[in-house]
NUTI-617101 format. One record per residue (C-alpha): chain; x, y, z; residue in three letters; residue number from 0. Coordinates in steps of 0.1 Angstrom, whole numbers, plus 5000, padded with zeros to 4 digits. Each point is the difference from the previous one (the first is absolute). Example, Ala and Ser with C-alpha at 12.3 -4.5 7.8 and 13.67 -1.06 7.14 Angstrom:
<recs>
pagu;X;Y;Z;bafi;vodo
A;5123;4955;5078;ALA;0
A;5014;5034;4993;SER;1
</recs>
This chain:
<recs>
pagu;X;Y;Z;bafi;vodo
A;6208;5419;9281;MET;0
A;4963;4996;4993;LEU;1
A;4989;5021;5028;VAL;2
A;5025;5028;4988;LEU;3
A;4985;4997;4964;LEU;4
A;4965;5002;5014;PHE;5
A;5009;5029;5021;THR;6
A;5017;5020;4970;GLY;7
A;4970;4992;4978;LEU;8
A;4976;5010;5026;LEU;9
A;5018;5034;5004;ILE;10
A;4999;5007;4963;VAL;11
A;4964;4992;4995;PHE;12
A;4992;5021;5032;PHE;13
A;5018;5028;4985;GLU;14
A;4983;4996;4967;TRP;15
A;4965;4999;5015;LEU;16
A;5007;5030;5022;HIS;17
A;5011;5020;4971;ALA;18
A;4968;4994;4983;GLY;19
A;4978;5012;5029;TYR;20
A;5020;5028;5018;ASP;21
A;4991;5024;4973;GLY;22
A;5036;5014;4998;ARG;23
A;5014;4978;4972;SER;24
A;5004;5014;4965;PHE;25
A;4997;4985;4965;THR;26
A;5020;5014;4972;GLU;27
A;4978;5017;4974;GLY;28
A;4970;5003;5025;ARG;29
A;4990;5031;5021;PRO;30
A;5019;5005;5033;SER;31
A;4978;4988;5030;PRO;32
A;5017;5024;5024;ILE;33
A;5024;5031;5002;ASN;34
A;5034;4983;5000;TYR;35
A;5028;5020;5017;ARG;36
A;5037;4996;5005;VAL;37
A;5008;4977;5029;ILE;38
A;5039;4999;4994;SER;39
A;5018;5031;4984;PRO;40
A;5015;4988;4969;VAL;41
A;5016;5009;4967;LYS;42
A;4990;4982;4968;TYR;43
A;5003;5002;4962;ASP;44
A;4970;5012;4982;ASP;45
A;5000;4978;4972;ILE;46
A;4968;5017;4984;ALA;47
A;5014;5035;4998;ILE;48
A;5034;4988;4990;THR;49
A;4985;4983;4970;ALA;50
A;4978;5029;4990;SER;51
A;5031;5023;5002;LEU;52
A;5020;4975;4980;ARG;53
A;4973;4996;4974;GLU;54
A;4998;5038;4995;ALA;55
A;5039;5001;4996;ALA;56
A;4999;4973;4974;ARG;57
A;4972;5019;4981;ASP;58
A;5019;5031;5000;SER;59
A;5025;4987;4975;VAL;60
A;4981;5000;4969;VAL;61
A;5026;4988;4976;GLY;62
A;5038;5001;4993;VAL;63
A;5007;5017;4968;ILE;64
A;5032;4991;4980;VAL;65
A;5016;5017;4970;ALA;66
A;5004;4980;4969;ASP;67
A;5037;4994;4988;VAL;68
A;5006;5025;4972;GLY;69
A;4975;5026;5010;SER;70
A;5019;5028;4983;ARG;71
A;5001;4982;4967;GLU;72
A;4966;4991;5002;HIS;73
A;4990;5037;5005;MET;74
A;5024;5011;4973;ARG;75
A;4986;4975;4975;GLY;76
A;4963;5011;5006;LEU;77
A;5008;5037;4997;LEU;78
A;5017;4992;4967;LEU;79
A;4969;4981;4987;GLU;80
A;4980;5032;5009;LEU;81
A;5020;5021;4978;HIS;82
A;4979;4986;4971;HIS;83
A;4968;4990;5016;PRO;84
A;4982;4997;4966;GLU;85
A;5023;4970;4992;LEU;86
A;4992;4981;5031;LEU;87
A;4988;4965;4994;GLN;88
A;4972;4984;5023;PRO;89
A;5025;4977;5015;SER;90
A;5026;5026;5009;SER;91
A;5010;5006;5036;SER;92
A;4990;5038;4999;ALA;93
A;4965;4989;4989;LYS;94
A;4996;4977;5031;LYS;95
A;5013;5026;5025;VAL;96
A;4989;5034;4988;VAL;97
A;4961;5006;4998;PRO;98
A;4985;5008;4966;GLU;99
A;4990;5034;5010;ALA;100
A;5034;5009;5011;LEU;101
A;5015;4986;4967;LEU;102
A;4975;5022;4980;THR;103
A;5012;5030;5020;ALA;104
A;5035;4993;4992;ILE;105
A;4993;4994;4963;SER;106
A;4983;5034;4997;ALA;107
A;5030;5018;5011;LEU;108
A;5024;5014;4972;PRO;109
A;5030;4979;4992;GLN;110
A;5025;5024;5015;THR;111
A;4980;5008;5032;ARG;112
A;4993;4962;5004;ARG;113
A;5038;4990;4998;GLN;114
A;5009;5028;5024;ALA;115
A;4974;4990;5026;ILE;116
A;5010;4962;4998;LEU;117
A;5037;5010;5003;ALA;118
A;4991;5021;5031;MET;119
A;4981;4970;5013;ALA;120
A;5030;4978;4995;GLU;121
A;5022;5023;5020;GLU;122
A;4974;5004;5029;ILE;123
A;4994;4962;5000;GLY;124
A;5038;4993;5003;GLU;125
A;5004;5024;5030;ALA;126
A;4968;4984;5015;TYR;127
A;5016;4966;4998;LEU;128
A;5034;5013;5013;THR;129
A;4980;5013;5030;ARG;130
A;4983;4967;5007;LEU;131
A;5034;4982;4998;ALA;132
A;5013;5023;5028;SER;133
A;4969;4999;5021;ASP;134
A;4977;4969;4995;PRO;135
A;4976;5012;5026;SER;136
A;4989;5029;4976;SER;137
A;4983;4974;4980;LEU;138
A;4970;5002;5025;THR;139
A;4995;5037;4989;ARG;140
A;5011;4996;4965;SER;141
A;4974;5024;4986;ALA;142
A;5012;5029;5021;ASP;143
A;5036;4991;4991;VAL;144
A;4993;5001;4964;LEU;145
A;4981;5032;5002;TRP;146
A;5031;5015;5018;LYS;147
A;5023;4990;4973;GLU;148
A;4976;5014;4974;ILE;149
A;4998;5033;5018;SER;150
A;5038;5004;4999;ASN;151
A;4995;5009;4964;HIS;152
A;4984;5032;4986;SER;153
A;4971;4983;4982;LEU;154
A;4966;5011;4991;ALA;155
A;4971;4986;5019;ALA;156
A;4987;4979;4971;GLU;157
A;5034;4986;4993;GLU;158
A;5007;4991;5035;SER;159
A;4966;4982;5003;ASN;160
A;5007;4982;4967;LEU;161
A;5036;4988;5011;ILE;162
A;4985;4989;5034;TYR;163
A;4973;4979;4983;GLN;164
A;5025;4985;4976;ILE;165
A;5026;4991;5028;LEU;166
A;4976;4988;5026;ILE;167
A;4986;4974;4976;LYS;168
A;5034;4990;4986;ILE;169
A;5017;4998;5034;LEU;170
A;4971;4981;5017;ASP;171
A;5006;4971;4974;SER;172
A;5035;4998;5012;SER;173
A;4989;4988;5035;TYR;174
A;4979;4972;5012;HIS;175
A;4989;4985;5034;VAL;176
A;5021;4970;5011;ASP;177
A;4978;4975;5019;PRO;178
A;5029;4982;5016;GLY;179
A;5014;5032;5015;MET;180
A;4967;5011;5009;THR;181
A;4994;4970;5022;SER;182
A;5034;5002;5016;VAL;183
A;4993;5037;5010;MET;184
A;4966;4992;5012;LYS;185
A;5012;4974;5022;THR;186
A;5030;5022;5011;LYS;187
A;4975;5027;5009;ALA;188
A;4978;4975;5020;GLU;189
A;5029;4986;5020;ARG;190
A;5010;5036;5008;GLY;191
A;4970;5004;5023;VAL;192
A;5009;4988;5034;PRO;193
A;4976;4981;5024;LEU;194
A;4976;5023;5017;VAL;195
A;5004;4995;5039;GLU;196
A;4972;5010;5023;LYS;197
A;4999;5003;5038;GLN;198
A;4970;4988;5020;LEU;199
A;4999;5016;5033;ASN;200
A;4982;4986;5030;LEU;201
A;4963;5005;5000;GLY;202
A;4999;5012;4963;GLU;203
A;4971;4989;4979;LEU;204
A;5009;4974;4976;ILE;205
A;4967;4993;4986;LEU;206
A;4965;5015;5007;ALA;207
A;4969;4978;5006;GLN;208
A;4982;4994;4967;GLY;209
A;5031;5006;4978;GLU;210
A;5010;4973;4975;ILE;211
A;5030;4979;5011;VAL;212
A;5025;5003;4972;THR;213
A;5029;4977;4997;PRO;214
A;5023;5027;5014;GLN;215
A;4977;5007;5030;ALA;216
A;4997;4962;5005;ALA;217
A;5040;4996;5001;ARG;218
A;5002;5029;5026;VAL;219
A;4971;4984;5023;LEU;220
A;5019;4966;4998;ARG;221
A;5031;5019;5010;LEU;222
A;4983;5014;5030;GLN;223
A;4987;4967;5010;GLY;224
A;4961;5003;4992;TYR;225
A;4985;4968;4991;ARG;226
A;4987;4990;4966;GLU;227
A;4968;4983;4996;GLU;228
A;5010;4968;4982;ARG;229
A;5009;4965;5010;PHE;230
A;5037;4999;5012;PRO;231
A;5015;4973;4978;VAL;232
A;5034;5011;5008;THR;233
A;4996;4995;5037;GLN;234
A;4985;4966;4994;VAL;235
A;5032;4989;4981;VAL;236
A;5023;5016;5027;ILE;237
A;4982;4979;5027;VAL;238
A;5007;4967;4981;PHE;239
A;5036;5010;4993;LEU;240
A;5005;5009;5037;LEU;241
A;4985;4967;5012;VAL;242
A;5024;4982;4977;LEU;243
A;5032;5021;5007;LEU;244
A;4997;5007;5037;LEU;245
A;5004;4965;5011;PRO;246
A;5032;4998;4980;LEU;247
A;5013;5033;5014;TRP;248
A;4992;4991;5035;LEU;249
A;5015;4964;4998;GLU;250
A;5033;5015;4993;ILE;251
A;5000;5018;5033;PHE;252
A;4985;4970;5018;MET;253
A;5030;4979;4992;ARG;254
A;5020;5025;5021;GLU;255
A;4979;4994;5031;THR;256
A;5008;4962;5000;GLU;257
A;4975;4982;5021;ASP;258
A;4986;5030;5018;ASN;259
A;4980;5008;4969;ARG;260
A;4964;5013;5004;PRO;261
A;4970;4981;4986;SER;262
A;4984;5009;4968;TRP;263
A;4968;5007;5018;GLY;264
A;5020;5028;5020;CYS;265
A;5013;5013;4966;LEU;266
A;4966;5000;4983;VAL;267
A;4985;5017;5031;PHE;268
A;5026;5028;5001;VAL;269
A;4999;5006;4963;ILE;270
A;4961;5000;4999;ALA;271
A;4999;5025;5029;THR;272
A;5023;5023;4981;ALA;273
A;4978;4998;4969;TRP;274
A;4967;5005;5018;ILE;275
A;5011;5030;5023;PHE;276
A;5019;5017;4973;GLN;277
A;4970;5000;4977;THR;278
A;4977;5014;5028;LEU;279
A;5024;5027;5006;ALA;280
A;5001;5009;4965;ALA;281
A;4962;5002;4997;HIS;282
A;4999;5021;5033;LEU;283
A;5024;5026;4982;ASP;284
A;5028;4991;5025;VAL;285
A;5025;4982;4977;ALA;286
A;5030;4990;5018;GLY;287
A;4981;4988;5031;ALA;288
A;4993;4964;5004;GLY;289
A;5035;4989;4995;VAL;290
A;5009;4999;5038;LEU;291
A;4975;4972;5005;VAL;292
A;5018;4973;4979;SER;293
A;5033;5013;5011;VAL;294
A;4991;4995;5037;THR;295
A;4984;4966;4994;MET;296
A;5032;4989;4981;ALA;297
A;5023;5009;5028;TYR;298
A;4979;4984;5026;LEU;299
A;4996;4968;4981;CYS;300
A;5033;4994;4982;MET;301
A;5038;5002;5004;PRO;302
A;5012;5036;4997;ARG;303
A;5020;4996;4969;GLY;304
A;4973;4983;4980;PHE;305
A;4973;5023;5015;ALA;306
A;5017;5030;4983;PHE;307
A;4997;4983;4964;ASN;308
A;4965;4988;5007;VAL;309
A;4991;5037;5010;SER;310
A;5013;5013;4968;LEU;311
A;4984;4973;4980;ALA;312
A;4966;5008;5014;GLY;313
A;5005;5038;4996;THR;314
A;5011;4997;4962;VAL;315
A;4974;4974;4989;SER;316
A;4974;5019;5019;GLY;317
A;5006;5033;4983;ALA;318
A;5000;4982;4966;LEU;319
A;4965;4985;5003;ILE;320
A;4984;5033;5011;ILE;321
A;4982;5014;4969;THR;322
A;5000;5038;4994;GLY;323
A;5031;5005;5020;LEU;324
A;5020;5030;4988;SER;325
A;5037;4998;4994;VAL;326
A;5005;5024;5029;TYR;327
A;4980;4978;5025;ASN;328
A;5017;4970;4986;LEU;329
A;5034;5016;5010;LEU;330
A;4987;5012;5032;LEU;331
A;4989;4964;5010;ILE;332
A;5033;4985;4988;LEU;333
A;5020;5025;5022;CYS;334
A;4977;4997;5031;ILE;335
A;5001;4962;4998;GLY;336
A;5039;5000;4998;PHE;337
A;5002;5023;5029;ALA;338
A;4975;4979;5021;ALA;339
A;5018;4968;4992;ALA;340
A;5034;5017;5010;MET;341
A;4984;5014;5032;ALA;342
A;4983;4967;5010;GLY;343
A;5035;4981;4995;TYR;344
A;5013;5020;5031;TYR;345
A;4968;5009;5019;LEU;346
A;4978;4968;4997;LEU;347
A;5027;4974;5007;HIS;348
A;4994;5000;5037;ARG;349
A;4965;5005;5013;VAL;350
A;4993;4991;5036;ASP;351
A;4962;5007;5002;SER;352
A;4969;5011;4981;ARG;353
A;5004;5034;5019;ALA;354
A;5037;5000;4989;HIS;355
A;4988;4994;4964;LEU;356
A;4975;5027;5002;SER;357
A;5026;5027;5008;TYR;358
A;5021;4989;4972;LYS;359
A;4972;4998;4975;VAL;360
A;4991;5036;5010;LEU;361
A;5036;5012;4996;ALA;362
A;5002;4984;4966;LEU;363
A;4965;5013;4989;SER;364
A;5011;5037;5010;LEU;365
A;5033;4995;4982;SER;366
A;4983;4987;4968;LEU;367
A;4974;5028;5000;ALA;368
A;5028;5026;5002;LEU;369
A;5020;4982;4974;LEU;370
A;4969;5000;4977;ARG;371
A;4997;5038;5002;VAL;372
A;5037;5003;4994;ILE;373
A;4998;4977;4969;ILE;374
A;4971;5021;4988;LEU;375
A;5021;5032;5004;CYS;376
A;5028;4986;4979;LEU;377
A;4974;4991;4972;GLN;378
A;4990;5037;4998;GLY;379
A;4972;5000;5026;PHE;380
A;5000;5036;5013;PRO;381
A;5002;5006;5036;LEU;382
A;4985;5033;5008;ASN;383
A;4971;5015;5021;TRP;384
A;4973;4990;4974;GLU;385
A;5009;4963;5001;THR;386
A;5007;5002;5038;LEU;387
A;4963;5012;5004;SER;388
A;4973;4976;5009;LEU;389
A;4976;5016;4976;THR;390
A;5023;4994;4969;ALA;391
A;4982;4984;4971;PRO;392
A;5028;4976;4995;VAL;393
A;5032;4995;5017;GLY;394
A;4991;5004;5036;ARG;395
A;5033;4988;5017;VAL;396
A;4985;4996;5035;TRP;397
A;4972;4978;4989;LEU;398
A;5022;4981;4977;ASP;399
A;5025;4994;5028;MET;400
A;4971;4991;5024;GLY;401
A;4984;4976;4976;GLY;402
A;5033;4980;4993;VAL;403
A;5006;4999;5038;LEU;404
A;4967;4988;5009;LEU;405
A;4998;4975;4972;PHE;406
A;5034;4984;5009;ASP;407
A;4993;4999;5037;LEU;408
A;4965;4986;4996;ALA;409
A;5009;4974;4974;SER;410
A;5031;4988;5016;THR;411
A;4986;4995;5035;MET;412
A;4969;4983;4985;LEU;413
A;5021;4975;4982;VAL;414
A;5024;4996;5028;ALA;415
A;4971;4994;5027;SER;416
A;4986;4974;4975;SER;417
A;5033;4983;4995;LEU;418
A;4997;4975;5029;PRO;419
A;4968;4988;4986;MET;420
A;5018;4994;4965;LEU;421
A;5031;4985;5011;GLU;422
A;4988;4965;5000;GLY;423
A;4985;5004;4964;TYR;424
A;5030;5015;4984;ILE;425
A;5026;4979;5017;GLY;426
A;5018;5029;5017;VAL;427
A;5014;5007;5035;LEU;428
A;5004;5036;5006;SER;429
A;5023;5017;5024;ILE;430
A;4969;5013;5021;LEU;431
A;4987;4964;5003;ARG;432
A;5036;4988;5011;LEU;433
A;5002;5029;5025;ARG;434
A;4967;4990;5015;GLU;435
A;5010;4963;5002;LEU;436
A;5033;5008;5017;SER;437
A;4982;5019;5030;HIS;438
A;5002;4981;5031;PRO;439
A;4965;5004;5009;SER;440
A;4988;4980;4970;GLY;441
A;4978;4971;5010;PRO;442
A;5024;4972;4989;LEU;443
A;5032;5016;5014;LEU;444
A;4982;5007;5034;ARG;445
A;4989;4963;5001;LYS;446
A;5035;4991;4993;LEU;447
A;5012;5022;5028;GLN;448
A;4976;4985;5024;ARG;449
A;5000;4963;4991;ASP;450
A;5035;4996;4986;ALA;451
A;5023;5026;5015;PRO;452
A;5032;4982;4992;GLY;453
A;4990;4997;4964;THR;454
A;4991;5036;5000;TYR;455
A;5033;5010;5012;GLN;456
A;5017;4976;4975;HIS;457
A;4978;5017;4971;CYS;458
A;5011;5036;5012;LEU;459
A;5037;4991;5001;SER;460
A;4997;4984;4966;ILE;461
A;4981;5031;4987;ALA;462
A;5026;5023;5013;SER;463
A;5028;4981;4983;LEU;464
A;4979;4996;4968;ALA;465
A;4993;5037;4997;GLU;466
A;5037;5010;5005;ALA;467
A;5012;4974;4974;VAL;468
A;4972;5010;4974;ALA;469
A;5011;5037;5003;VAL;470
A;5036;4990;4993;GLU;471
A;4991;4980;4971;LEU;472
A;4974;5023;4984;GLY;473
A;4969;4978;5007;MET;474
A;4966;5009;5011;ASP;475
A;5008;5005;5038;GLU;476
A;4962;5004;5009;ASN;477
A;4991;4966;4983;LEU;478
A;5030;4982;5017;MET;479
A;4990;5014;5035;LYS;480
A;4965;4991;4999;VAL;481
A;5007;4967;4984;GLY;482
A;5022;4993;5028;ALA;483
A;4973;5009;5025;TYR;484
A;4976;4975;4987;TYR;485
A;5021;4972;4987;HIS;486
A;4996;4979;5032;ASP;487
A;4965;5006;5010;ILE;488
A;4991;4964;4995;GLY;489
A;5017;4993;5034;LYS;490
A;4969;5015;5016;LEU;491
A;4981;4968;4997;ARG;492
A;5025;4981;5021;ARG;493
A;5024;5025;5016;PRO;494
A;5014;4978;5027;GLN;495
A;5014;4976;4973;PHE;496
A;5027;5026;4993;PHE;497
A;5029;5007;5022;VAL;498
A;4997;5036;4999;GLU;499
A;4967;4997;5018;ASN;500
A;5011;4978;5026;GLN;501
A;5016;5023;5024;GLY;502
A;5028;4978;5010;GLY;503
A;4974;4973;5013;GLY;504
A;4994;4965;4989;VAL;505
A;5004;4992;4964;ASN;506
A;4970;4981;4990;VAL;507
A;5019;4983;4971;HIS;508
A;5020;4980;5025;ASP;509
A;4970;4979;5006;GLU;510
A;4987;4997;4964;MET;511
A;5010;4976;4972;PRO;512
A;5023;5018;4975;PRO;513
A;4974;4998;4971;SER;514
A;4973;5017;5021;LEU;515
A;5022;5028;5009;SER;516
A;5010;5004;4965;ALA;517
A;4964;5002;4990;PHE;518
A;4992;5027;5026;ALA;519
A;5030;5021;4988;ILE;520
A;4993;4995;4963;LEU;521
A;4962;5009;5006;SER;522
A;5009;5036;5008;HIS;523
A;5003;5009;4962;VAL;524
A;4965;4985;4994;ARG;525
A;4984;5016;5030;ASP;526
A;5017;5033;4992;GLY;527
A;4985;4998;4966;LEU;528
A;4965;4994;5014;GLU;529
A;5003;5029;5024;LEU;530
A;5012;5022;4972;ALA;531
A;4969;4993;4980;LYS;532
A;4979;5003;5030;GLU;533
A;5013;5035;5008;TYR;534
A;5001;5011;4964;GLY;535
A;5038;5004;4995;LEU;536
A;5009;5008;4965;PRO;537
A;5015;4971;4979;LYS;538
A;5034;5017;4998;ARG;539
A;5002;4995;5039;LEU;540
A;4989;4965;4998;ARG;541
A;5028;4992;4977;ASP;542
A;5024;5009;5030;PHE;543
A;4981;4974;5022;ILE;544
A;5002;4972;4974;THR;545
A;5034;5006;4984;GLU;546
A;5022;5010;5030;HIS;547
A;5008;4964;5007;HIS;548
A;4999;4988;4965;GLY;549
A;5003;4962;4999;THR;550
A;5025;4998;5026;THR;551
A;5000;4970;5024;CYS;552
A;4999;4999;5039;ILE;553
A;5034;4980;5005;HIS;554
A;5000;4998;5037;TYR;555
A;4967;4980;5002;PHE;556
A;5009;4980;4968;TYR;557
A;5032;4989;5015;ASN;558
A;4983;4993;5034;LYS;559
A;4974;4978;4984;ALA;560
A;5027;4981;4980;ARG;561
A;5020;4996;5032;ALA;562
A;4970;4984;5018;SER;563
A;4997;4974;4972;GLY;564
A;4968;5013;4984;GLU;565
A;4994;4995;4964;GLN;566
A;4995;5036;4989;VAL;567
A;4992;5018;4967;ASP;568
A;5025;5030;4997;ARG;569
A;4971;5020;4981;SER;570
A;4979;4998;5032;ALA;571
A;5027;5022;5018;PHE;572
A;5001;5026;4972;CYS;573
A;4980;5032;4994;TYR;574
A;4976;4998;4970;PRO;575
A;5014;5031;4986;GLY;576
A;4999;5016;4976;PRO;577
A;5037;5012;4996;LYS;578
A;5005;5038;5002;PRO;579
A;4990;5017;4967;ARG;580
A;5009;5034;5009;SER;581
A;5030;5019;5013;ARG;582
A;4981;5010;5031;GLU;583
A;4989;4966;5011;THR;584
A;5034;4986;4991;ALA;585
A;5017;5026;5022;LEU;586
A;4975;4993;5028;LEU;587
A;5008;4962;4998;MET;588
A;5037;5010;5004;ILE;589
A;4993;5021;5029;LEU;590
A;4977;4977;5018;ASP;591
A;5028;4972;4998;SER;592
A;5026;5026;5011;MET;593
A;4980;5010;5030;GLU;594
A;4995;4961;5010;ALA;595
A;5037;4995;4995;ALA;596
A;5009;5030;5022;LEU;597
A;4976;4985;5027;ARG;598
A;5014;4966;4998;SER;599
A;5037;5009;5001;GLU;600
A;4995;5028;5026;SER;601
A;5019;5022;4979;LEU;602
A;4982;5031;5011;GLY;603
A;5014;4994;5036;ARG;604
A;5034;4994;4987;GLU;605
A;5000;5032;4980;LEU;606
A;4990;5020;5033;LEU;607
A;5023;4982;5024;VAL;608
A;5032;4993;4978;ARG;609
A;4996;5026;4972;GLY;610
A;5028;5021;5014;GLY;611
A;5026;4973;5003;GLU;612
A;5025;5003;4972;GLN;613
A;5018;4969;4986;THR;614
A;5038;5001;4994;GLN;615
A;5013;5005;4966;GLU;616
A;4996;4966;4982;GLY;617
A;5017;4983;4972;GLN;618
A;4979;5019;4974;ASP;619
A;5010;5032;5013;GLY;620
A;4964;5013;5010;ASN;621
A;5001;5021;5030;ARG;622
A;4970;5013;5020;GLY;623
A;4974;4975;4989;LYS;624
A;4981;4987;5030;SER;625
A;4991;4964;5005;GLN;626
A;4964;5010;5000;ALA;627
A;5002;5017;4966;LEU;628
A;5016;4969;4986;ALA;629
A;4973;4979;5013;ALA;630
A;4973;5023;4987;LEU;631
A;5015;5000;4966;GLU;632
A;5001;4960;5002;LYS;633
A;4963;4998;5009;ILE;634
A;4988;5025;4972;ILE;635
A;5021;4981;4973;ASP;636
A;4986;4966;5014;GLN;637
A;4965;5011;4998;VAL;638
A;5002;5015;4966;ILE;639
A;5020;4971;4987;ALA;640
A;4974;4974;5014;SER;641
A;4971;5018;4982;LYS;642
A;5020;5000;4967;ILE;643
A;5009;4963;5005;ASN;644
A;4964;4990;5008;GLU;645
A;4987;5019;4969;GLY;646
A;4979;5023;5021;GLN;647
A;5010;5029;4980;LEU;648
A;4995;4985;4964;ASP;649
A;4969;5019;4992;GLU;650
A;5014;5034;5010;VAL;651
A;5019;5024;4979;ASN;652
A;5028;5003;5022;LEU;653
A;5035;5002;4984;THR;654
A;5033;4993;5020;LEU;655
A;5005;5038;5002;LYS;656
A;4967;5003;5017;ASP;657
A;5008;4973;5025;LEU;658
A;5033;5015;5008;THR;659
A;4982;5035;5007;ARG;660
A;4976;4982;5022;ILE;661
A;5029;4983;5019;ARG;662
A;5019;5033;5005;GLU;663
A;4967;5018;5009;THR;664
A;4992;4974;5026;LEU;665
A;5033;5003;5016;LEU;666
A;4998;5037;5001;LYS;667
A;4965;4999;5015;VAL;668
A;5008;4974;5025;LEU;669
A;5031;5017;5011;LEU;670
A;4982;5032;5008;SER;671
A;4974;4980;5020;ILE;672
A;5026;4981;5019;TYR;673
A;5023;5028;5005;HIS;674
A;5032;4994;5023;THR;675
A;5021;5019;5025;ARG;676
A;5039;4997;5005;LYS;677
A;5000;4987;5035;VAL;678
A;5037;4991;4999;LYS;679
A;5011;5036;4996;ARG;680
A;4981;5011;5030;ILE;681
A;5013;4973;5022;GLU;682
A;5035;5009;4989;ALA;683
A;4994;5036;5011;ARG;684
A;4987;4988;5033;ARG;685
A;5031;4980;5007;THR;686
A;5022;5029;4992;VAL;687
A;4981;5021;5025;GLU;688
A;5003;4974;5028;LYS;689
A;5039;4997;4993;THR;690
A;5005;5036;5004;SER;691
</recs>
């Protein structure tokens, strides 16, 4: 995990330093270093213009004017006081509302005319207030409405003007601005302005060089994926969180792989590869490329189901630590990562050679490059003659597809070619390595063919059986087959001590003490381990050599030594172990013992010769079961039971259900190997023909 943390922080610091020296990064509040154009068509809410329009709408509401309760009585009272202006006290309401000059003009009128004008003013005021009650909106044009009411009466100009001056002062005093209602109406006007949505088309200029990067422009640039010239604190926090959470997430899926789980070195290698190449792809403006590298490595080095989860983990975490990644590129990477993981699940499961891998990687690269264009079109990328042109300022579909294709091919083949050199350091055994080791022209297998042909044939038969059973049980058939090929390479040191290499000649053990014979037999495990290290076999295959016998004992020589009267230590006749610690080595132990039992019981010959003979219906009512089949079932049960009773399977996560499946699969595979013919039926037909 420290390696993963170091890789993540190194990527973040690299991006920060690169952003400071590439001359394309922006800083909010400072001049733009370059012309920034639209990379991905996008719609966005223009916050600045929206705020300006809302402020204007708020300012358009000057105030909410409300009428006082009893405005008619207020008007009548003031007009009544004006009938005798000379009697007005300084504290009277009329003195506060009507200007002194207007009071002087009213006082100068004759009594009769004054009373007539004030009576007319009261009538006009009543009509005006009635008009306002029926149409409150007329308050905004109160002067016009008042003049209209005055003009409905045949009055002299000076009288009309005097009535207007009196009423406008009196009526205005009946209304006031309500601060609470004013605030409510301002807020309502502000909220009535919708968000201003803008469309940015491909290639459109966002910000010209030298223009100040406003907060709104900075927001658009971040949305487009342009990098900001500041230390990426967020990415540093994300790296620490990923290093803490990824092991917990992957541990959940590792439990499902039981003992065929990849090493943590392999996991770190795949995820770090995803981070590095996704970052390089983003800096080369081919976001979405770089995903195929980690996906390919995951499927080459891990069980298929677990590789899918690791591929997604690498893609998602890699996208999160890349600084300056737009939302659209983030979605693009996630979609391509999921598609690559799904495609790898079906295409990268069986890889026969590096040439075969190259073809599959080429097909995947082409598919992902095309998928990238499709996703961009769904995001609003216009597919027209301008974007298809090689001279387009942005877009350039063909160059974009070519860049993604070349990046994926080059990076994937580079890492795949270097995988054999890294396998020993990261604790992984890839499919390609297994394919190479399974080839008969390999140095160790050729030596086994030449010096121990009987052992070689034994390994081939075990490998065929192991591969068939592994497929039925959902295990790694490639690992099982190669493990079976090499499990007995220790017999190369002394091949003549093993019966399959004696060719029916003299058995050297007939003239040897039992203890020495046992030592020679037991030594093939130690010798095999030495040869495996000498020829550089991976540790996973060395486990097949040391564990396929577990701590079992060679009972034949042990009993022979005891019968001769020797004082013997039983441990001297037992293999050093360890006991099988994986399902694969446990299965190989069962198959190896099964093959030995078949040889010793001559059951194969019995199946071929007597397989067609049917037994009569027995007491249990079973019909059609051959004697050979019954014997085969008996030996399978005895072998499995003996391994359980001796505790050889104690360190393996095998349930009774698993053992039952192994028994049934073994029986099925062995019967397909030792197929039978119904001889009796043919003989009966011949007898009938002779009689006729």
